[in-house]
N, C-alpha and C positions, 0 to 999 in steps of 0.2 A: 142161207147165206153162210159161207164158211169164214171162220175166224181162226187166228193162230191160237195154239194151245195156251191156256192161261189168261187170255184176254177177257173172257167172260167173268172170271173170278176177280180180275183187277177192276173191271168196270163196275161190278156189283160192290166191291169193297170201297172203291172211290166214291160212288154214289151214296153208299150208306154213311160214310164218314161225313161227307158234306151235308147230308140230310140231317144227321144228328146234331151237327154244329148249328145249322140254321134253326132247328127245332128248339134247341136249348136257348139260342139267342132270342127267338120269339117269345118263349115262356118268360125269360128274364125280363124282357121289355114289358110284357103284359103285367107281371107282378110289380114291376117298378112303377109304371105309369097308369096301370088300371084302365087302359084304353081298350074297349071291347072291339074296336076295329081291327086289332091284331088277331082276333080269333078267326077272321076270314082267311087267314093264311094257313090255318090247319087243314081245311079241306083242299087247299091248293097243294100243300105238301103231300097229302094222301093221293091226290090225282097224279102228281108227279111220280109217286111210287108205282102207281098203276101203269104209267107211261114206260117206266124202266122195265117193269115186268113184261109188258107187251113187246118192247124192243128185244128183250132177251128171248121171249118166245119166238119172235120173228127170226132170230139168229139160229135157232135150233129146231125149227119145225120140219126140217127135211126128214127127220127120223120117224115122225109119226103121221105125216101126210103123204099120200101117194103122189108120185111125180106128176100125174095127169092133173091133179087138183092144186098143185103147189102155188101157181100164180094167183088163182082165185083166193086161196087161203091167205097168201101174203097180202093181197089187196084188201081183204076183210080186216086183217090185223092192222094194217096201216090206217084204214078208216077209223077203227076203234082208237088207235093211238092219236089220230088227229082230233077226234072228238074229246078224248081225255085231256089233251093239251089245251084245246080251246076252252073247256070248262075250267081248267086250272087257271088260265089267264083271266077268265071272268071273275073267279074268286079273288084273284090278285087285284083286279080293278076295283071290286067291292071293298076290299081291305084298304086300299090306298085312298079311295074316296071317303070311306068312313073315318079314317084317321084325319084326313084334311078337314072334314066337317067338325071333328071334335076340337080341333085347334082353333 
C-alpha cells in the first residue's frame, strides 16, 4: 500500500505520543487508587502497539514480498491485526469489569 512521504513517520509519532500519555495516565491512576483492574490495560496497550506495527508492516511489505504473493501476505497480516485487536478489546473488557467489581 502506497503512502505519501512522511505519513509513516507522522503516524508512528502520533501513535507513540498518545500511547505514552495513556500509559502515564494508567500508571498515575494505579498508584493513586491501587486498583489492580487497571493492570489489565497494560496488555491492551501492548497489543495495540502490535497492531500499529502490523499496520506499518502492511504499508511497506511491497518491498520484501514478491508481487505474486502480495495479496496472500496482506491477508495474513490483516488476520494477525484482527486477532491482536480482538485480544486488545478482551483485555479492555477484563479491565473495565475488574474496575467495576472493585467499586
